[in-house]
C-alpha positions in Angstrom: -297.8 116.5 -2.2 -301.3 115.5 -1.1 -302.4 119.1 -0.1 -301.4 120.3 -3.6 -303.6 117.6 -5.2 -306.5 118.6 -2.8 -306.0 122.3 -3.7 -306.0 121.5 -7.4 -309.1 119.4 -7.1 -310.9 122.3 -5.2 -309.8 124.8 -7.9 -311.0 122.6 -10.7 -314.3 121.9 -9.0 -314.9 125.6 -8.5 -314.0 126.2 -12.2 -316.3 123.5 -13.3 -319.2 124.7 -11.1 -318.9 128.2 -12.5 -318.8 127.1 -16.1 -321.7 124.6 -15.6 -323.8 127.6 -14.4 -323.7 129.1 -17.9 -322.9 132.6 -19.0 -326.4 134.0 -18.9 -327.9 132.0 -16.1 -328.8 133.6 -12.8 -327.1 131.8 -9.9 -324.8 132.1 -7.0 -321.6 132.5 -9.0 -321.0 136.1 -10.4 -317.5 135.8 -11.7 -314.6 133.3 -12.3 -311.0 134.4 -12.5 -307.7 132.8 -13.5 -304.2 133.8 -14.1 -300.5 133.4 -13.4 -298.5 134.6 -10.4 -294.8 135.0 -9.6 -294.1 133.2 -6.3 -292.6 134.9 -3.3 -292.1 138.2 -5.0 -291.0 139.9 -1.8 -287.8 137.8 -1.9 -284.8 139.7 -3.3 -284.2 139.2 -7.0 -281.0 137.5 -8.2 -279.9 140.9 -9.7 -280.1 142.5 -6.2 -283.4 144.2 -6.9 -286.1 144.4 -4.2 -288.6 142.1 -5.9 -288.2 138.8 -7.8 -290.7 138.3 -10.6 -288.6 135.5 -12.2 -290.7 132.6 -10.7 -293.8 132.6 -12.7 -294.8 129.1 -11.5 -298.1 129.8 -9.7 -301.6 129.4 -11.2 -304.5 131.1 -9.6 -308.2 130.4 -9.9 -310.9 132.2 -8.0 -314.7 132.2 -7.9 -316.7 135.2 -6.7 -320.2 134.7 -5.6 -323.4 136.9 -5.8 -322.9 140.4 -4.3 -324.0 140.9 -0.7 -326.7 143.4 -0.1 -325.2 146.7 0.9 -326.7 150.0 1.8 -326.9 152.7 -0.9 -324.2 154.7 1.0 -321.7 151.9 0.7 -320.0 152.1 -2.7 -318.8 149.2 -4.8 -319.5 145.5 -4.8 -318.9 143.2 -1.8 -318.7 139.5 -2.8 -317.7 136.3 -1.0 -314.8 134.5 -2.8 -313.1 131.1 -2.9 -309.8 130.5 -4.6 -306.6 128.6 -4.9 -303.1 129.6 -5.8 -301.2 126.5 -6.9 -297.4 126.4 -7.2 -296.0 124.1 -9.8 -292.3 124.6 -8.8 -292.4 122.5 -5.6 -293.1 125.4 -3.2 -296.2 126.5 -1.2 -299.7 126.3 -2.5 -302.9 127.6 -0.8 -306.7 127.6 -0.9 -308.4 130.7 0.4 -311.8 132.2 1.1 -313.2 135.5 2.3 -314.7 138.7 1.1 -313.8 140.9 -1.9 -314.6 144.6 -2.3 -314.6 146.0 -5.8 -314.6 149.7 -6.2 -314.9 151.4 -9.6 -312.7 154.5 -10.2 -315.1 157.3 -11.0 -317.0 156.6 -14.2 -314.1 154.8 -15.9 -313.6 151.1 -16.7 -310.8 151.1 -14.1 -311.3 149.6 -10.6 -309.5 148.7 -7.4 -310.3 145.6 -5.4 -309.3 144.5 -1.9 -309.9 141.1 -0.3 -309.5 139.7 3.1 -310.1 136.2 4.6 -308.3 133.0 5.5 -306.0 130.6 3.7 -304.9 127.0 4.2 -301.4 126.2 2.8 -299.2 123.2 2.4 -296.0 125.0 3.4 -293.5 124.2 6.1 -294.3 125.3 9.6 -290.5 125.4 10.3 -287.3 123.9 8.9 -288.0 124.9 5.3 -285.1 124.7 2.8 -284.9 127.9 0.8 -286.5 129.1 -1.4 -289.4 127.5 0.6 -290.6 129.5 3.5 -291.2 128.8 7.2 -294.9 129.9 7.5 -295.3 129.2 11.2 -298.7 127.5 10.7 -300.9 126.2 7.9 -303.9 128.4 8.6 -303.1 132.0 7.7 -304.8 135.3 7.1 -305.1 136.1 3.4 -305.2 139.6 1.8 -305.2 140.6 -1.8 -305.2 143.9 -3.7 -306.0 144.3 -7.4 -306.0 147.1 -9.9 -308.0 146.3 -13.0 -309.8 147.3 -16.2 -313.2 146.2 -17.4 -312.6 145.4 -21.0 -316.2 144.5 -21.7 -319.3 144.1 -19.4 -318.3 140.5 -19.0 -314.5 140.5 -19.2 -311.9 142.2 -17.0 -308.1 142.0 -16.5 -306.2 142.9 -13.4 -302.8 143.0 -11.7 -303.1 141.3 -8.3 -300.9 141.0 -5.3 -301.7 138.5 -2.5 -300.2 138.0 0.9 -300.7 135.4 3.5 -299.3 135.4 7.0 -300.2 134.6 10.6 -300.0 138.3 11.8 -297.3 137.0 14.2 -299.8 134.5 15.9 -297.4 131.7 14.8 -293.7 131.7 14.8 -291.8 131.9 12.6 -294.0 134.2 10.4 -292.2 134.6 7.1 -295.4 135.1 5.1 -296.0 134.4 1.5 -296.4 137.2 -1.2 -297.3 136.4 -4.8 -298.2 138.8 -7.6 -299.4 138.5 -11.2 -302.0 139.0 -13.9 -305.5 137.5 -13.9 -308.5 137.7 -16.2 -312.1 137.5 -15.0 -315.3 136.4 -16.7 -318.5 137.8 -15.2 -321.9 136.0 -15.4 
């Protein structure tokens, strides 16, 4: 239970830091996001379907920092990120960090975004009782993919899928896949 408390504290601290910065202030934080996820969506649904979206028991918070300088030939926005996905159903939670690459779709308010980095989780290494997962190790790779819409210059909404696994560096490697909806506020 202690890692969940630590993850929650980190998430709240990141949220507080972003809001303390102020909406119009120049600073290191460029966006804060939050939303809800279904946990372990890659597990077969009770009705036999390929995905189970019935466990909406994860909360996600993420802070994106100032964009990295990129060459003119490199499209989009590359930003460092820190976040937490907290499960309130007694299953795995994680904190993560890495880089996020946001790419607008032509001249529309639509965008796609990919992220890659590392995650620290409180899941079982082995011997988990289902629906918990054997993650093999507590330090995993973290990937995420979002499809979103910029509602205003400061507000966006996105569908996000995240996946964490060891890339078979640890055994077993069940991995963890969550998906849901988030909103973002840009500074």
